[in-house]
C-alpha positions in Angstrom: -23.5 -12.1 -41.9 -22.1 -10.5 -45.3 -18.5 -8.9 -45.5 -19.9 -5.8 -47.0 -20.7 -2.1 -45.1 -24.0 -2.1 -43.4 -26.3 0.4 -43.8 -28.2 1.9 -40.1 -30.3 5.0 -40.6 -28.4 6.3 -43.1 -25.4 5.5 -41.5 -22.7 3.2 -43.3 -21.0 1.2 -40.7 -18.5 -1.8 -40.8 -21.1 -5.2 -41.2 -20.0 -6.8 -37.7 -22.1 -3.7 -35.9 -25.3 -5.4 -36.9 -28.0 -3.9 -35.2 -26.7 -3.7 -31.5 -26.5 -0.4 -30.2 -23.9 -1.5 -27.7 -21.5 -2.8 -30.6 -22.4 0.2 -32.7 -21.5 2.7 -29.7 -17.7 0.4 -29.7 -17.1 1.0 -33.1 -18.0 4.6 -33.2 -16.3 5.5 -30.1 -13.5 2.7 -29.1 -12.5 0.2 -32.2 -9.6 1.8 -34.3 -9.2 4.7 -31.8 -5.6 5.3 -30.4 -5.0 3.8 -26.6 -2.1 5.4 -24.9 -3.4 5.1 -21.3 -1.7 1.6 -19.5 -4.9 0.6 -17.5 -6.7 0.5 -20.0 -4.5 -1.3 -22.4 -4.3 -4.1 -19.8 -7.8 -3.9 -19.8 -7.9 -4.7 -23.6 -5.5 -7.4 -23.2 -7.9 -9.1 -20.6 -11.0 -8.8 -21.8 -9.6 -10.0 -25.2 -8.1 -12.9 -23.4 -11.6 -13.5 -22.4 -12.9 -13.1 -25.3 -10.6 -16.2 -26.8 -13.6 -18.8 -28.3 -16.5 -16.2 -27.8 -17.9 -13.1 -29.7 -16.8 -10.0 -28.6 -20.3 -8.8 -28.1 -20.4 -11.3 -25.5 -17.4 -9.5 -23.7 -19.0 -6.4 -24.3 -21.7 -6.8 -22.7 -20.4 -8.1 -19.5 -17.4 -5.8 -19.8 -18.8 -4.0 -16.1 -18.9 -6.6 -14.6 -15.7 -7.6 -15.1 -14.3 -4.2 -14.5 -15.6 -4.6 -11.3 -14.6 -8.6 -10.5 -10.8 -7.6 -11.6 -10.7 -4.2 -9.5 -11.1 -2.1 -12.6 -8.2 -4.1 -14.2 -5.4 -2.1 -12.3 -2.2 -4.7 -12.9 -0.8 -3.7 -9.6 -3.9 -5.5 -7.6 -5.1 -8.1 -9.9 -1.0 -9.6 -10.0 -1.8 -10.2 -6.3 -4.4 -11.9 -5.9 -4.4 -15.3 -4.8 -6.2 -19.1 -4.7 -9.5 -17.3 -2.8 -9.5 -14.8 -4.9 -9.8 -17.1 -8.0 -12.4 -19.3 -6.7 -14.3 -15.7 -5.8 -14.0 -15.2 -9.3 -14.9 -18.4 -10.5 -18.1 -18.3 -8.4 -19.2 -14.8 -10.1 -22.1 -15.4 -12.6 -21.4 -11.7 -14.3 -18.2 -12.7 -15.6 -16.8 -15.9 -18.0 -16.4 -18.2 -15.3 -13.5 -19.9 -17.1 -10.0 -20.8 -14.7 -7.4 -20.9 -17.0 -8.4 -17.6 -18.6 -8.7 -16.0 -15.3 -5.2 -17.5 -13.7 -3.9 -16.1 -17.5 -4.6 -12.7 -16.5 -3.1 -13.0 -13.3 0.0 -13.5 -14.5 0.0 -11.6 -17.8 -1.1 -8.1 -14.4 2.4 -9.5 -13.3 4.3 -9.8 -16.8 2.7 -6.8 -17.7 4.0 -5.0 -14.5 7.3 -6.2 -15.7 7.0 -4.6 -19.2 6.1 -1.4 -17.5 9.5 -1.5 -15.0 11.8 -2.2 -18.5 10.5 -0.1 -20.9 8.8 2.9 -18.4 5.2 2.3 -19.5 3.1 -0.5 -21.5 2.3 2.0 -23.8 6.0 2.7 -24.6 6.7 -1.0 -25.5 3.3 -1.8 -27.3 3.4 1.2 -29.5 7.1 0.8 -30.3 6.3 -2.1 -32.5 4.0 0.6 -34.9 7.1 3.7 -34.6 5.5 5.0 -37.5 1.9 5.4 -35.8 -1.3 3.9 -36.7 -1.8 1.2 -39.1 -4.5 1.8 -41.6 -6.1 -0.7 -43.6 -9.6 0.6 -45.4 -10.5 -3.0 -46.8 -13.9 -3.2 -49.1 -15.1 -6.0 -47.3 -14.7 -7.6 -43.9 -14.0 -10.6 -45.6 -10.5 -9.1 -46.6 -9.5 -8.4 -43.2 -7.0 -11.0 -42.2 -6.7 -13.0 -39.0 -3.5 -12.0 -38.0 -0.3 -10.2 -39.5 3.3 -10.7 -39.6 2.5 -7.5 -36.5 0.5 -9.7 -34.5 2.8 -12.8 -35.3 5.6 -10.9 -33.9 3.7 -9.1 -30.4 2.5 -12.8 -29.7 5.8 -14.1 -29.7 7.4 -10.9 -28.0 4.9 -11.6 -25.3 4.9 -15.2 -24.9 9.0 -14.5 -24.5 7.8 -11.9 -21.8 5.8 -14.7 -19.7 2.3 -13.8 -21.1 -0.3 -16.6 -22.1 -3.7 -16.2 -23.9 -1.9 -14.1 -26.3 -1.5 -15.9 -29.9 -1.5 -14.3 -33.2 -5.0 -13.5 -33.2 -6.1 -12.3 -30.2 -3.2 -9.9 -30.7 -4.3 -8.9 -33.9 -7.5 -8.5 -32.0 -6.0 -6.2 -29.4 -4.1 -4.1 -31.8 -7.4 -3.5 -33.5 -9.0 -2.7 -30.2 -6.2 -0.7 -29.2 -5.8 1.2 -32.3 -2.6 0.5 -33.7 -4.7 -0.9 -36.1 -7.3 0.9 -38.3 -9.4 -1.5 -39.6 -12.8 -0.1 -40.8 -13.8 -0.6 -43.5 -13.0 2.0 -46.6 -16.8 3.1 -47.1 -17.5 3.0 -43.3 -18.7 6.5 -42.2 -16.4 6.0 -39.6 -13.4 5.6 -42.1 -14.1 8.8 -43.6 -14.6 11.0 -41.0 -10.7 9.5 -39.1 -9.5 9.7 -42.8 -10.3 13.6 -42.6 -9.2 14.3 -39.4 -5.9 14.2 -37.8 -4.9 11.2 -36.2 -4.5 10.5 -32.9 -1.2 9.3 -32.4 
């Protein structure tokens, strides 16, 4: 795949969208948009863990099944999952049936709740890493976008110290992009132009 912006039906978008309508909707409506809802943040963190080693479109296509299987990604509920629930998830053909990832999400739910208790919300904790608001990178090519950054490294280290797993720097950078702490729409992307012309939500 070329790192250059892609033109689809007269629109210029980031090249990873390809010709997939689901990817296009995610690109236009979610990627790089700041998220402040804790449940949504937990969902994104869990989905990024599931994505490790896979393509993001694989996860998007199963997102509804993940939401159903993981009780809407309510961290209180997920943190109480037992071995019987793990076995039922491993039998669910609608999701990624990987025991290590499933068990990591359950552990992460408990760690997530502790962060909420320590900081008042996971949102408050997470956005403390970018106190001046979203970091906007207007790259010329997708090949210029880093796989990880010092910010992702710092978040990864802190999350691991707090008991999270499947939160390496690359996963954390993808999470930061998904949650809108980082906006990496290419400079020529129509979505970037739209965002830059509006009052950016923070």
